[in-house]
BABA-216019 format. One record per residue (C-alpha): residue in one letter; z negated, y, x; residue number from 0. Coordinates in steps of 0.02 Angstrom, whole numbers. Example, Ala and Ser with C-alpha at 12.3 -4.5 7.8 and 13.67 -1.06 7.14 Angstrom:
2
['A'; [-390; -225; 615]; 0]
['S'; [-357; -53; 684]; 1]
***
This chain:
266
['M'; [0; 0; 0]; 0]
['Q'; [57; 161; 83]; 1]
['H'; [-72; 275; 0]; 2]
['R'; [-220; 294; 117]; 3]
['L'; [-324; 392; -8]; 4]
['I'; [-340; 379; -197]; 5]
['L'; [-442; 514; -284]; 6]
['V'; [-517; 472; -452]; 7]
['E'; [-560; 626; -554]; 8]
['G'; [-614; 677; -728]; 9]
['L'; [-763; 741; -825]; 10]
['P'; [-936; 662; -825]; 11]
['C'; [-946; 498; -922]; 12]
['S'; [-757; 475; -921]; 13]
['G'; [-763; 311; -824]; 14]
['K'; [-725; 372; -648]; 15]
['S'; [-842; 252; -558]; 16]
['T'; [-776; 103; -656]; 17]
['A'; [-595; 150; -620]; 18]
['A'; [-629; 184; -436]; 19]
['K'; [-715; 16; -413]; 20]
['F'; [-570; -75; -496]; 21]
['I'; [-439; 12; -388]; 22]
['A'; [-534; -25; -229]; 23]
['E'; [-555; -209; -271]; 24]
['R'; [-376; -229; -332]; 25]
['F'; [-295; -148; -180]; 26]
['G'; [-420; -193; -44]; 27]
['M'; [-484; -17; -15]; 28]
['T'; [-658; 55; 14]; 29]
['A'; [-733; 142; -138]; 30]
['V'; [-850; 288; -106]; 31]
['D'; [-943; 348; -259]; 32]
['E'; [-1034; 513; -277]; 33]
['G'; [-1214; 515; -223]; 34]
['T'; [-1195; 397; -74]; 35]
['G'; [-1289; 519; 37]; 36]
['N'; [-1168; 494; 181]; 37]
['H'; [-996; 531; 110]; 38]
['P'; [-854; 534; 239]; 39]
['A'; [-774; 689; 162]; 40]
['D'; [-916; 779; 73]; 41]
['Y'; [-1087; 855; 108]; 42]
['E'; [-1187; 788; -38]; 43]
['F'; [-1363; 818; 25]; 44]
['H'; [-1355; 926; 180]; 45]
['A'; [-1417; 1099; 228]; 46]
['F'; [-1334; 1219; 347]; 47]
['L'; [-1431; 1342; 453]; 48]
['D'; [-1352; 1474; 561]; 49]
['E'; [-1451; 1541; 708]; 50]
['A'; [-1528; 1682; 607]; 51]
['S'; [-1588; 1559; 474]; 52]
['L'; [-1657; 1441; 604]; 53]
['A'; [-1754; 1585; 682]; 54]
['G'; [-1854; 1599; 521]; 55]
['F'; [-1943; 1436; 563]; 56]
['S'; [-2082; 1416; 690]; 57]
['G'; [-2046; 1346; 862]; 58]
['A'; [-2118; 1176; 817]; 59]
['E'; [-2019; 1174; 654]; 60]
['Q'; [-1860; 1220; 746]; 61]
['R'; [-1882; 1074; 865]; 62]
['Q'; [-1908; 956; 719]; 63]
['I'; [-1753; 1022; 631]; 64]
['L'; [-1643; 1016; 786]; 65]
['A'; [-1696; 837; 822]; 66]
['A'; [-1614; 783; 660]; 67]
['A'; [-1473; 912; 652]; 68]
['E'; [-1293; 908; 710]; 69]
['P'; [-1217; 1063; 792]; 70]
['L'; [-1079; 1129; 679]; 71]
['M'; [-980; 1291; 671]; 72]
['N'; [-1105; 1404; 759]; 73]
['G'; [-1248; 1328; 663]; 74]
['H'; [-1339; 1167; 623]; 75]
['L'; [-1299; 1034; 493]; 76]
['V'; [-1463; 961; 430]; 77]
['P'; [-1476; 798; 331]; 78]
['L'; [-1601; 841; 196]; 79]
['A'; [-1646; 659; 167]; 80]
['A'; [-1729; 657; 339]; 81]
['F'; [-1854; 787; 279]; 82]
['R'; [-1885; 729; 100]; 83]
['E'; [-2065; 677; 133]; 84]
['T'; [-2108; 824; 247]; 85]
['P'; [-2177; 999; 216]; 86]
['L'; [-2010; 1069; 277]; 87]
['F'; [-1909; 995; 134]; 88]
['A'; [-1933; 1134; 6]; 89]
['R'; [-1887; 1269; 132]; 90]
['L'; [-1735; 1177; 198]; 91]
['L'; [-1676; 1146; 21]; 92]
['L'; [-1644; 1333; 6]; 93]
['F'; [-1503; 1310; 133]; 94]
['K'; [-1422; 1163; 43]; 95]
['I'; [-1232; 1177; 60]; 96]
['Y'; [-1203; 1145; -124]; 97]
['D'; [-1308; 1248; -243]; 98]
['F'; [-1378; 1379; -125]; 99]
['L'; [-1261; 1438; 13]; 100]
['P'; [-1146; 1586; -21]; 101]
['W'; [-964; 1541; -46]; 102]
['E'; [-906; 1625; 113]; 103]
['T'; [-1020; 1505; 209]; 104]
['E'; [-990; 1350; 104]; 105]
['K'; [-800; 1357; 99]; 106]
['P'; [-762; 1339; 286]; 107]
['L'; [-894; 1203; 302]; 108]
['M'; [-815; 1098; 165]; 109]
['L'; [-638; 1122; 229]; 110]
['D'; [-694; 1074; 404]; 111]
['K'; [-772; 916; 332]; 112]
['W'; [-604; 868; 254]; 113]
['H'; [-517; 900; 420]; 114]
['R'; [-643; 790; 509]; 115]
['F'; [-620; 652; 381]; 116]
['V'; [-432; 649; 401]; 117]
['S'; [-437; 654; 591]; 118]
['G'; [-563; 512; 598]; 119]
['I'; [-500; 397; 461]; 120]
['G'; [-417; 275; 580]; 121]
['T'; [-343; 128; 484]; 122]
['R'; [-465; 138; 339]; 123]
['R'; [-408; 164; 160]; 124]
['Y'; [-520; 247; 32]; 125]
['V'; [-546; 275; -153]; 126]
['F'; [-651; 431; -185]; 127]
['N'; [-736; 480; -345]; 128]
['C'; [-764; 664; -389]; 129]
['V'; [-746; 757; -225]; 130]
['F'; [-569; 824; -242]; 131]
['L'; [-577; 913; -411]; 132]
['Q'; [-749; 893; -489]; 133]
['N'; [-856; 958; -347]; 134]
['P'; [-739; 1101; -299]; 135]
['M'; [-724; 1154; -481]; 136]
['C'; [-911; 1145; -509]; 137]
['E'; [-935; 1262; -362]; 138]
['T'; [-790; 1382; -384]; 139]
['M'; [-791; 1389; -574]; 140]
['M'; [-966; 1349; -632]; 141]
['R'; [-1071; 1417; -491]; 142]
['F'; [-967; 1565; -433]; 143]
['N'; [-861; 1603; -589]; 144]
['Q'; [-702; 1614; -489]; 145]
['T'; [-535; 1630; -577]; 146]
['P'; [-423; 1479; -607]; 147]
['A'; [-307; 1546; -472]; 148]
['E'; [-450; 1556; -345]; 149]
['S'; [-506; 1379; -385]; 150]
['A'; [-327; 1317; -372]; 151]
['A'; [-304; 1400; -203]; 152]
['Y'; [-458; 1314; -134]; 153]
['V'; [-409; 1142; -201]; 154]
['G'; [-235; 1175; -132]; 155]
['K'; [-308; 1195; 42]; 156]
['I'; [-392; 1025; 26]; 157]
['A'; [-227; 951; -34]; 158]
['E'; [-140; 1018; 121]; 159]
['I'; [-272; 942; 234]; 160]
['I'; [-261; 768; 157]; 161]
['S'; [-72; 766; 138]; 162]
['P'; [-48; 653; 292]; 163]
['L'; [-140; 516; 195]; 164]
['N'; [-9; 518; 55]; 165]
['P'; [-145; 535; -76]; 166]
['V'; [-135; 493; -261]; 167]
['V'; [-245; 571; -394]; 168]
['V'; [-298; 464; -543]; 169]
['Y'; [-361; 581; -679]; 170]
['L'; [-460; 515; -827]; 171]
['R'; [-421; 630; -973]; 172]
['N'; [-558; 637; -1103]; 173]
['S'; [-513; 672; -1285]; 174]
['H'; [-691; 651; -1350]; 175]
['I'; [-798; 747; -1226]; 176]
['A'; [-954; 772; -1333]; 177]
['G'; [-947; 592; -1396]; 178]
['R'; [-935; 521; -1220]; 179]
['I'; [-1083; 625; -1162]; 180]
['R'; [-1188; 567; -1310]; 181]
['A'; [-1137; 386; -1284]; 182]
['A'; [-1198; 395; -1103]; 183]
['L'; [-1370; 463; -1147]; 184]
['P'; [-1459; 295; -1168]; 185]
['E'; [-1412; 255; -988]; 186]
['R'; [-1423; 427; -908]; 187]
['G'; [-1567; 499; -1008]; 188]
['E'; [-1620; 667; -1078]; 189]
['E'; [-1677; 728; -908]; 190]
['W'; [-1500; 710; -841]; 191]
['L'; [-1429; 800; -993]; 192]
['N'; [-1552; 943; -974]; 193]
['A'; [-1509; 960; -789]; 194]
['V'; [-1320; 964; -814]; 195]
['T'; [-1337; 1080; -963]; 196]
['D'; [-1439; 1202; -860]; 197]
['Y'; [-1316; 1192; -717]; 198]
['H'; [-1166; 1232; -827]; 199]
['C'; [-1250; 1362; -937]; 200]
['K'; [-1357; 1453; -811]; 201]
['G'; [-1229; 1469; -672]; 202]
['S'; [-1115; 1620; -654]; 203]
['Y'; [-982; 1549; -771]; 204]
['G'; [-1106; 1501; -906]; 205]
['K'; [-1194; 1669; -901]; 206]
['A'; [-1029; 1764; -903]; 207]
['H'; [-976; 1671; -1060]; 208]
['G'; [-1145; 1666; -1146]; 209]
['L'; [-1158; 1476; -1146]; 210]
['T'; [-1317; 1393; -1206]; 211]
['G'; [-1375; 1218; -1249]; 212]
['F'; [-1272; 1063; -1280]; 213]
['D'; [-1130; 1156; -1362]; 214]
['G'; [-1119; 1273; -1213]; 215]
['Y'; [-1114; 1125; -1093]; 216]
['I'; [-972; 1045; -1191]; 217]
['A'; [-876; 1210; -1197]; 218]
['A'; [-890; 1223; -1008]; 219]
['L'; [-826; 1044; -987]; 220]
['E'; [-680; 1075; -1104]; 221]
['E'; [-627; 1226; -1003]; 222]
['R'; [-654; 1134; -840]; 223]
['Q'; [-543; 990; -893]; 224]
['S'; [-407; 1112; -946]; 225]
['R'; [-416; 1201; -778]; 226]
['E'; [-419; 1040; -678]; 227]
['I'; [-264; 975; -765]; 228]
['G'; [-179; 1142; -734]; 229]
['V'; [-222; 1133; -549]; 230]
['L'; [-162; 954; -538]; 231]
['E'; [4; 990; -622]; 232]
['N'; [43; 1127; -496]; 233]
['L'; [-17; 1047; -334]; 234]
['G'; [132; 937; -298]; 235]
['L'; [22; 784; -266]; 236]
['R'; [68; 619; -344]; 237]
['H'; [-44; 585; -492]; 238]
['L'; [-64; 483; -649]; 239]
['Y'; [-169; 501; -805]; 240]
['L'; [-282; 377; -893]; 241]
['F'; [-315; 432; -1071]; 242]
['D'; [-487; 381; -1136]; 243]
['P'; [-494; 217; -1039]; 244]
['Q'; [-660; 165; -1119]; 245]
['E'; [-564; 128; -1277]; 246]
['D'; [-473; -17; -1190]; 247]
['W'; [-519; -51; -1010]; 248]
['D'; [-405; -202; -999]; 249]
['A'; [-255; -95; -1043]; 250]
['A'; [-314; 39; -922]; 251]
['Y'; [-328; -89; -781]; 252]
['R'; [-153; -153; -816]; 253]
['M'; [-82; 22; -814]; 254]
['L'; [-171; 65; -653]; 255]
['T'; [-108; -92; -568]; 256]
['E'; [71; -66; -625]; 257]
['R'; [81; 120; -588]; 258]
['L'; [-4; 113; -418]; 259]
['T'; [100; -36; -366]; 260]
['V'; [260; 56; -411]; 261]
['M'; [201; 213; -320]; 262]
['S'; [163; 113; -164]; 263]
['A'; [340; 43; -163]; 264]
['D'; [427; 211; -179]; 265]
***
């Protein structure tokens, strides 16, 4: 199979993890789900401290941080998991790449991570869940309230970086967004729903559009899906859509197998 990277994207509860696992098993690739803690192309749970930020810690604290950190772009990449049970954790969390850093700091870090992934991939072949559209859109749209054009430009830079891998995007289009979220609640729980609702409604996009509660969360997801599809249609990357695969996973698996096999032969 000539595609070195398959990117599975879509809204929460659309079946991305299930689809990614199937693709990886069917085509002998390595699936990397969100939340692994050590993603080859993403900083899921890392902080970044420049020299000025590091100077705000005591000498002993600096030594502890530097012992676990990696030098990166005139600063220090810090794995937050290494400090979870320490008094430093709460303070380091304020420098988390996602959620806290300003965009002008976050953007070059994330693009550099993609460059490093491509240059170090070797002969490996991956299926990624979420990191190509979902995470960038959550940051650019939800957190920073950037325009669709600004989000598209950022995703376009990632697309350029990964182009040597001949990537394919599999997008799971959700026609019943609110229903899928409700159906997932027994497994994911009210705490998860409250967290994602707060994230989407209390970020810059949610505040700018007066979003509140469950209905506000769903409105944000509806707009995000629309924007993601718009970005995908204009990127020039090969892609295919799965429409509501939960309604018939067997049919979805057959379609994935057929379409990806044909793409690999082109």
